[in-house]
C-alpha positions, 0 to 999 in steps of 0.5 A: 484574506483571499478565499480561492475556489480552487487551489494548486499545491505543488510539492508544498511540503517537500523541503520540510523535516518529517515532524513539521511536514506531518503537522502542516499536512494535518493543518492544511487539510483541516483548513482547506476542508473548513474553507471548502476549497477545492485543491489539486495537490501535486506530490511524489509522497504516497503518504501525503497523497493518501492522507490529504486526498478525497480522490487520488489520480496516479500518473505513469509517464504522463498517462493517468493510470487510475483515479479513485478514493485513497482506499480504492487506490491502495486496496484495489489498484488496477495495475502493478504500477499503481500497486507498487507506487502507493505502497509496498506490494508483493505478488504471488501466483495463484489459480482459481478453483471454483470460488476460491483463489489458491496460492502458497499462502492458502485459500482465499475467497474470490473477491470481485467478478473474474471472467470465466476463462481466467484461471491463473491469477497474480495476487497483490499482498500488502505488508499489512495484510500478512500476519505470521507466527513462527512454528517449529518445522514450518516451511516459511523462513524469516530471511530479513528483519528491518527494524523501523522504529515502531515497526519491523519489516520482515522478508519471508521466504516461501516454499516456492522460493518467492519472498514476501514482506510483513510488517509487525509492531516492534514490541516483539522481535522475531529473529532472522532464521526462524 
């Protein structure tokens, strides 16, 4: 069998059902790693890109927005486009005071170097970053719950009127209005 040094895969799993796609994705990654084949994968499926790749490049209108490891692309996107493209992301306004970022969700340690003149910031929050509990008299309200099988995607209304999302296991359902 041929053993190419470089392989181009252009949307190789796009016409497959979800279970077969997952199985073939796993097998393809294993075979390519085993053979040491450098592979360029073109896909619009973010999960596919993140799970198969050692390095990911995100294109926007023909421009390379960011290149990095799947973890860097997902957790440290360099633009709002990249953040939105690789997964559900919400953005909240915050401001810097000393070594803290303050927003409606609380105070967080500043992560990374920020120029001194920057005081207002926009925080990216992934659905899996947000954990919440319902407390009587709390100031955040569950306004939507989308059942996804193993998980539930909640939409939460913050005191400032901004909505953010949180994903939780579906083992305990939190009612809308809580």
